[in-house]
C-alpha positions in Angstrom: -5.2 1.2 5.7 -8.3 1.4 8.4 -7.4 2.6 11.1 -7.5 -0.3 14.5 -6.9 -3.0 12.1 -3.7 -3.5 13.7 -1.8 -4.4 9.9 1.8 -2.5 10.9 4.5 -4.5 8.6 4.6 -6.6 6.4 4.5 -10.2 8.1 0.5 -9.1 8.8 -0.1 -9.2 5.6 0.2 -12.3 5.0 -2.6 -13.9 3.9 -4.0 -10.2 2.9 -5.2 -7.9 0.0 -3.0 -4.9 -0.8 -4.6 -3.1 -3.4 -2.3 -1.9 -6.2 -3.3 -0.2 -9.5 -1.5 -2.9 -11.5 -0.9 -5.9 -10.4 2.9 -6.3 -12.3 3.4 -2.6 -12.2 5.6 -0.4 -9.7 2.9 0.1 -7.2 3.0 -3.8 -7.5 6.8 -4.0 -6.9 7.1 -1.4 -4.7 4.0 -3.5 -2.7 5.7 -7.0 -3.1 9.2 -5.5 -2.1 7.6 -4.3 1.1 6.1 -6.8 2.2 9.2 -8.5 1.5 11.5 -6.1 4.1 9.4 -6.0 6.3 9.4 -9.7 7.0 6.5 -10.5 5.6 5.9 -13.1 2.9 5.8 -11.9 -0.5 3.5 -14.8 -2.1 1.3 -14.6 0.6 0.2 -11.7 -0.6 -3.0 -11.0 -3.6 -2.3 -7.9 -5.1 -5.7 -6.4 -6.1 -5.7 -4.2 -9.4 -8.0 -0.8 -7.6 -7.9 2.3 -10.2 -6.4 4.8 -7.8 -9.4 6.8 -7.7 -11.2 3.7 -6.4 -8.5 2.8 -4.0 -10.0 4.8 -1.0 -13.1 3.6 -1.5 -12.2 0.0 -1.6 -10.0 -0.1 0.8 -13.4 1.9 3.1 -15.1 -1.0 2.2 -12.6 -3.7 3.4 -12.7 -4.9 -0.4 -8.6 -4.9 0.6 -6.6 -4.4 3.7 -4.2 -2.5 2.4 -3.6 -0.1 -0.5 -0.1 2.3 -2.1 -2.4 5.3 -3.7 -0.9 7.8 -6.2 -1.2 12.1 -5.4 -4.1 13.6 -5.1 -5.8 10.4 -3.6 -2.7 9.6 -1.0 -3.5 13.6 1.0 -7.4 12.9 0.5 -6.7 9.9 2.7 -3.8 12.2 4.9 -6.9 13.9 6.0 -9.6 10.5 6.4 -10.4 9.8 10.1 -11.1 6.3 9.7 -7.8 5.2 7.4 -3.6 5.6 8.8 -1.4 5.2 6.5 1.8 3.4 8.1 4.9 2.8 4.9 6.1 4.4 2.2 6.7 1.0 0.2 8.4 3.5 -2.4 10.6 5.1 0.0 11.5 1.8 2.1 12.5 -0.1 -1.6 14.1 2.3 -3.4 14.7 5.5 -1.5 16.4 7.4 -4.9 12.3 7.1 -6.2 10.9 8.6 -3.4 13.4 11.6 -2.7 12.0 15.0 -4.3 14.6 15.0 -6.9 15.0 11.9 -7.4 19.3 12.0 -6.0 
C-alpha cells in the first residue's frame, strides 16, 4: 500500500479497493480471507483485476488502495520508498502455502 494511508488491517479496507490478478483467483481468495481474518467485511471491499506487471503503478496512481503482487513485482515494491508492505495474506490465510517447501 502507499505509505501514510493508515490502512493496517481488513477493517481499514472496508469500502476500499484491492488489486488482485484475477477476481476469482488465488490472490482474490487470499485477499478476502485476510480482510475477514483481520476484522473486515470482505463483501464491502472491491477487488479489481490488475495484471501483476501493472499492480504497483495502479497502487501508486490510486486506482487501488492495496495490492497483492507476486514476484518479481513484490521485491520491486519493497525498494520503493512510497510504498510499504503491511501483510502477507497467503501466510495469514494458509501458512502451508506461504512456507518455502509447503510444509
